[in-house]
Structure formats: C-alpha cells, structure tokens
C-alpha positions as CSV (number, residue, x, y, z in Angstrom):
1,M,11.8,1.7,-23.6
2,Y,12.9,3.7,-20.6
3,R,10.6,3.6,-17.5
4,K,10.5,6.2,-14.8
5,E,10.7,5.2,-11.2
6,G,7.1,6.1,-10.5
7,N,5.6,3.5,-12.8
8,I,2.8,1.5,-11.2
9,E,4.1,-1.8,-12.4
10,R,7.4,-1.2,-10.9
11,V,6.0,-0.2,-7.5
12,L,3.4,-2.9,-7.3
13,F,5.9,-5.7,-7.8
14,K,8.4,-4.4,-5.1
15,K,8.9,-6.4,-2.0
16,Y,6.0,-5.9,0.6
17,S,3.8,-4.0,-1.9
18,Y,1.0,-6.5,-2.1
19,E,1.0,-7.2,1.7
20,L,0.9,-3.4,2.6
21,L,-1.9,-2.7,0.1
22,A,-3.9,-5.7,1.1
23,E,-3.6,-4.7,4.8
24,I,-4.7,-1.1,4.2
25,Y,-7.7,-2.5,2.1
26,T,-8.7,-5.0,4.7
27,R,-8.5,-2.6,7.7
28,R,-9.7,0.5,5.8
29,K,-7.9,3.0,8.0
30,V,-4.5,2.3,9.6
31,R,-1.5,4.1,11.2
32,F,2.1,3.5,10.1
33,R,2.8,1.2,13.1
34,D,-0.3,-0.8,12.4
35,L,1.4,-2.0,9.2
36,R,4.4,-3.5,11.0
37,K,3.1,-7.0,10.5
38,A,2.8,-6.5,6.7
39,C,6.3,-5.0,6.4
40,P,8.6,-5.1,9.4
41,L,11.2,-2.8,7.9
42,D,10.3,0.8,8.8
43,K,12.3,2.4,5.9
44,V,10.8,0.0,3.3
45,R,7.3,0.6,4.7
46,S,7.7,4.4,4.6
47,Q,9.0,4.2,1.0
48,R,6.1,2.0,-0.2
49,L,3.5,4.3,1.5
50,K,5.0,7.3,-0.2
51,E,5.0,5.6,-3.6
52,F,1.4,4.4,-3.1
53,E,0.4,7.9,-2.2
54,R,2.2,9.4,-5.2
55,L,0.3,6.9,-7.5
56,G,-3.0,7.7,-5.9
57,L,-3.5,4.2,-4.4
58,I,-3.8,5.4,-0.9
59,K,-4.5,8.7,0.8
60,R,-2.9,10.2,3.9
61,D,-5.0,12.0,6.5
62,I,-3.5,14.0,9.4
63,E,-5.6,14.1,12.5
64,I,-4.8,16.8,15.0
65,A,-7.0,16.0,17.9
66,K,-4.4,16.3,20.6
67,R,-0.8,17.7,20.9
68,I,0.7,15.0,18.7
69,P,-0.7,14.7,15.1
70,V,-1.8,11.2,14.1
71,I,-1.4,10.2,10.5
72,W,-3.9,7.7,9.0
73,Y,-3.7,5.8,5.7
74,S,-6.6,4.6,3.8
75,I,-7.3,3.0,0.4
76,T,-8.6,5.0,-2.5
77,G,-11.0,3.7,-5.2
78,K,-8.0,3.2,-7.6
79,G,-6.2,1.3,-4.7
80,E,-9.2,-1.0,-4.2
81,K,-9.2,-2.0,-7.9
82,V,-5.5,-2.6,-7.8
83,V,-5.8,-4.9,-4.7
84,K,-8.6,-6.9,-6.3
85,L,-6.6,-7.4,-9.5
86,L,-3.5,-8.5,-7.6
87,S,-5.6,-10.9,-5.4
88,E,-7.0,-12.5,-8.7
89,L,-3.5,-12.7,-10.1
90,R,-2.3,-14.5,-7.0
91,K,-5.2,-16.9,-7.1
92,I,-4.4,-17.7,-10.8
93,I,-0.8,-18.3,-10.0
94,E,-1.5,-20.5,-7.0
95,E,-4.0,-22.6,-9.1
96,K,-1.1,-23.6,-11.4
97,R,1.0,-25.0,-8.7
C-alpha cells in the first residue's frame, strides 16, 4: 500500500522526532533555539517542527511584543498522547534488553 509523506508513523520514527516531542512536552513552551539540545541540526529541527505542526502534535504561537516576533512551540492534547505512547514503547523495548 502506498503511503503519503505526511503519515504520522513515518514522521514519528524519523531521526530526532521523539527527542523533540519529549522536550516540547517536558518544557511546555519552547522556542526554536531551545530545542538545539534535542536536535542539533537546524534544518532537521525545522523540518520536524513543520511536520509535527501539520499533524496537529504541536502548535506554533507568534508573540509580537517587541520589534522582533518570537515564535513559541507547545504540545497539543494529541501530541501529549503520542509522547506518552512513545515513552511506554521505549520502556517496553528497554525491558527486553
């Protein structure tokens, strides 16, 4: 069966996906640069955030308090459920080792 690029399974199992989602989940509200530790590659980090937003896992808020707009990312209810499921999956896999 043919799968489109936007499938959630495809996105979730890409490199740095879990780390980024878990970091956003933990910190609740983060900026792009705050996620550097979870994913050091700017291009990949930007791609993942766009994919997560398209899938409804995170939301992007723009704050225009000063001259330069600040973009904040936060987890959605759907994103929280996904992070919890992935965390459980990681625990199961690590138990088997």
